[in-house]
N, C-alpha and C positions, 0 to 999 in steps of 0.2 A: 101570235100578236092580235092583241084585241082592237079593232081601229077606233078611234075618236071621232067625231064630227068635221074638225076643220083642222088644216094647216096654213101655214103662214108661207104665201110665198112671193116675193119680190115686192112686199108690201101691202099684199092684200091677203085678207084670209078666204081661202075656197073651201068648199067641201072635200072630205077625204077621199074619195074616189074620184074626185076631177082633178086633183095633185097629178099632173102629168108632165112628160118631157119627149122630146122627140128623139127618135132612133138614132141619130147621129149627133145626138147631146156629144159635146168633145170628151168630157169627165168620164163618159161611160164607155167610151173605147182606148182611152191613153190614162184614166186613175189620176189625172192634176184637179185635185178638189181637198178639202178641208173640213174637217168634222169635229165635233164634240158629241160628249155623251156625258148629260148632266141629271140629278135627280133633285125632284121634288118631293117633299115629305110634309104629313098632315101633321101638324103643331099643334099644342093644346091655343096657339093664337092664330091658328088657321095654316093653308098649306104657305110654306117655305121652301124657295129654290135653295141649293148650298152652294155656296162660292160662286154666284152667279159671274162676277164683274172677272173672277180669275179665269172661267173658261172661255167667256167671250173673248177677253184680252189673249189667251192663248187662241183661238179661233181665228181672229187678227194675224196674231205672228204666226201660225201655220199658212193662211193666205198669202202673207205678204214673203214666206219663201216661194213661192210659185209665181211672185210677182202679179196677184191678183188684187185690183183695189176694189174691195166692198164697196157699193154704190152706197150705204149707210153708214154711220157711225157706232161707236163702239153702245153708247148712251141708246139710241137707236135701238139697236138689236136686243138689248137688253129690255127694253120696255115691248119689244115684239115678243119677247119669250113671256114673259108675263101678260102681255095679250092673249096670246095662243092659248096658256093654261087658263085665263079667265073664261074666254069664248067655250071653252071646252068642260068647264068648270071640273076640271081634274084635281083632286085633291093631292094623292100621291103615285108617283109614275115616274117616267123619265122623259127626257127629251132630247130631242136629235137635230142642232143646227147643223144645217150642210151647205157649204159654199162651192159651187161647181162652174165650169166653164159650158154653157149653153150651144146650145144649136146656131151654125154661121158659117164654119170653117174647119177643113178636115187637117190632118197630116200634124206632125210634131210639134210643130210651130203655133201654139193658140192665140197668137197677135190676132185681133179682131174679133175672137170668141168672147160673147157676152157673158160676163161674170153674173151669175144668179144665186140667188138666196133661199133658201126652205127652212122653216122649223115644224117640226112633226112633235108631238107626246104622244103617249098611251100609258094606260096601267103595266107596270110590270115589278115582279116580287122579285125574288132570289137570282141570281144570275148562275150562280154555281149550284151544284144537285145535293150537296151535304154541307153538314157542318163542317165535319173536316174530311178534304179529297185527299186522293192519291192521285201524285202529278210522276211524268214520266219525262225525263231530259229528252228533247227533241233532236232527231237527225237533223233537224235545220238549224241554222245559225241565225241570231237577230240580224238583220239587215247592217251593213257594215257601213260607219260612219262616214266613211270617205267615198261611199257611193249613192248617200242622199243626205239629206239633214236630217239626221236620226231623231232629236228630241221634236219635230214638226207632227203634228197627227194628221198625215197628210192619206187620203183614201187609199191609193196604189201601196201604200206600205203595208196592208192590212192582208194582202196576197200571202205575205210572209208567216201571217198568222193562221189564215186558212187552212194552208198547206199542214201546218202543226196540229192544226186541231182533226185535221182529214186523218192526218197519221194514226191518230189513237181508235178509229174505228174498229169494230170488234174486238178492241182490249178492254181491262177492266178500268183501265186511267179515267180520272174525270177532267184533269186539264194538262197540258206540256208547260216545261220549260227551257225557256231558250239560252245558250250559253253565246256568247258573243265571239268575236272572229280572233279571239286570243285563248278562247277554250274558256272564260270567266263565267259565273252567272250574269246572267243579264236580267231576266223577266221574264213572266208568262206571256201568252199571245195577247191578254188585254189587260193584262196584271202589273203593279210590281212586287219586287220580292223581298220580304226582311226574315231573317232570322235571329233568335237569340242563344248566343253562346255566353257562358261565363258572365253573366250580369251585364252583357252589353246586346243594345239592341242595334243588328250590323244590316246596312243593305247596301248593294252596290251600288256607286258613284255614276252621277251624268257623264252623259258620252257615248254610250250604246243603248242608253235607254229614254223609255219618255218620260220628261220630267213631270211625272204623276201629280197632280193637284189632290187626289187622296193622299199619295205618300208623303208630301209634305206636309199635309194636316196631321197625319199619323206622329211625324217626326217631332212635331208641336207638344201634341198630346203626349207622348212620352215624354218629352223635357216637364211639361207640369206635373207628371207624376212620379218627375225623380230618375226616371231610368235612364240609364246612361247611352249614346247612340255613337256610333260609328257609319261611316260611309266607306267604303273600302272593296278591293276586289275580291269578290271572293271563290275560288275554285269550287268544283264538284265535288271533289272530298271532302273539302270542309263542310260543306253545308249538310252532308250525310251525317255530319258530328253535330248538327247542331242538335241544341236542349230541347226548341221548337221551333218552328216556321209558319210564314201564314203569307198568303198574296193580300194585295189589296189594291181597289180599284174604285169608279165611281159605281159600274155594275156589280163588281163582286164585293164589295164594302171591306170588311175585312174578313177572312176565310181560312180557317187553319187547315194548314197542309200534315196531315195525317202520315203520308211516306212518300218518298221519291225512290223510285227504280226500285220497289218493293221495298226498300229498307224505312223501318218504322221511323218515325220521330215523337219523342217522350214516351214509347208503350202504345202508338197509336192514340192518344190522348190528345185532347185539346189543351194549351198547354196556361198556366197560370197567368203567365203575363199577357198572352195571346187575347185568353178571355178577357181579363181585365181595360186591354185598350179597346176590344171589339166593343165592349160594353161604354166604355167613355165616347168612343165615337157615335153611336147609336146615341147618345145622350146630347151630345154635341148636334149631331143633324136634327132631331126631333127638338131641338129647343129648350134643351134642360140643364144647361151648362153655359152660366151666364156669359163665363171667362171665352168662350166661343161663340157670344151671338152675334157677334160683328160679321159672321159668315152667312147667315141669313138673311135674304130678301123677299120680304113677304109678298105674297102676290096680290092683296088686296090691302097693302099699304101698314 
């Protein structure tokens, strides 16, 4: 990670290396926090944040699940994100808003811990290392929806993802694929899953997955391209029959899946539909598609 100059912290822009917390910060010990991953793209009209409102709305939703009252409005956080980008003069990269419980109390009951907010941004290119990746079905399942609020983007949830990624060490796989508690395909450690089969673009339904903002965008793009879509439960065996498949996410954008458990999809090549959706998605985020221009928030107005 390449540092930028400033991080927004509780309403004030502070130098990057001065943005610190106490070692007894509650979220550091217990994982009760909420965060977002957002991208800014350098369009012909200048830097623009993709789906800023939706990301901030989800941040507030996730914090609300933990009964964390953010001491700012959604509009103030949106403006703080734009202000942070302006102050750092960042034209393209990644934005990380974080809501966390600060220093003040210990123990599982967080009552009395202050709710704090930080916003950082930095240059960041492709998240996954190849145009088409090899995926392994993880020995870990996606967190059970009756043990947590599965569609909230909660800090502690990502221990599940870390374990799945650590399991890949020493292998030739690029990414993992979670099954849910019923054995159906759920998602990647930080991505939603799509597959093409017999002319339909299919993705797992909500319930055991994160309601990805990129995921919802892809469903809209597919509709605009005349591609039929379905949300349905996908068995691992059915996933192996896919004509093509891909991951989506703020970090991953649209990344083709070359294989699942060494089983090649589409002869290991990027599929025609995957490529078309990826091209269209990039046109959208770079401001080259007027039909989706309402999803861009320009940093300098």
